[in-house]
N, C-alpha and C positions, 0 to 999 in steps of 0.2 A: 931666693925668688928669681926665676929666670925671666928673660925678656918676654918669652911666650906666655908665662904666667901673668905678667903685667898686662900684656895686650888682651888676654882672655878676660881678665877682671875689668879692664877698661870697656870692653864690649858689653859686658854684663851691666856696667854702670851707665851705658848709653852713648859711649863715644862712637862716632860714625867711622866707617872705613876711610872716608875722605880725610878726616882729621888725623887718623892714625897713619896715613900714608906720608904725611909731612914730617920730615926728619926733626925739625925744630920742635914740633908738638910732641913727638914721640920721646925726644930727649927730655923735655920738660916733664912728661908723664913719668919717665923712669926716675928722674930726680925726685919728684914728688913721692913716688912709691918708696924710694930708698929712705927718704925722710920719715915717712909714716912708719916703716918697718923699724927704723932706728929708735923712734920714740916709743913704740910698743915694746921693743926689747928692753929698753931702759926702764920703762914702767914695771915690767915683770921682774927685772933684776932688783929693782928697789924693794919690791914686795919680799923677795927672798932675803935681802939685807935686813929689812924690818923683822922678818920672822926669826932670823938668826939671833936677834937680841933677846929673844925669849928663853934662850938656852944658855947654860953656863959656858964661859970662855973655855975653849979646849974640848968641849963635849963633842961626841960624835955627831949629834944633830946640828950643832952650830957649824961644825966643819962642813957637813953636807949642804946646809943652807947657803953658806958662803961660797962653796964650790959651784953650786947651781947658779948663783948670781954671776960668778966669773965666767962660767960656760956660756951663759946667755949673752953676756957682753962680748965674748970672744967670737960669737957667730957673726958679728958685724965687722970683724977684722979680717975676714977671709978674703 
């Protein structure tokens, strides 16, 4: 998610131009957006982890589910 994406969503949520112009508020908004995105990624990765348990160890589907969870978590490490 880019800074422009965050600003666009903040405007949609009702943030004013005045509040977005202040660097401190913008930094807080970016930090909040990063925390929300990380929580959402982890929630989705956990879903793949749970789904993986329905398949036999070493099976193709379990490997795929586990790889999906890892790929989602890796997005936060970029």
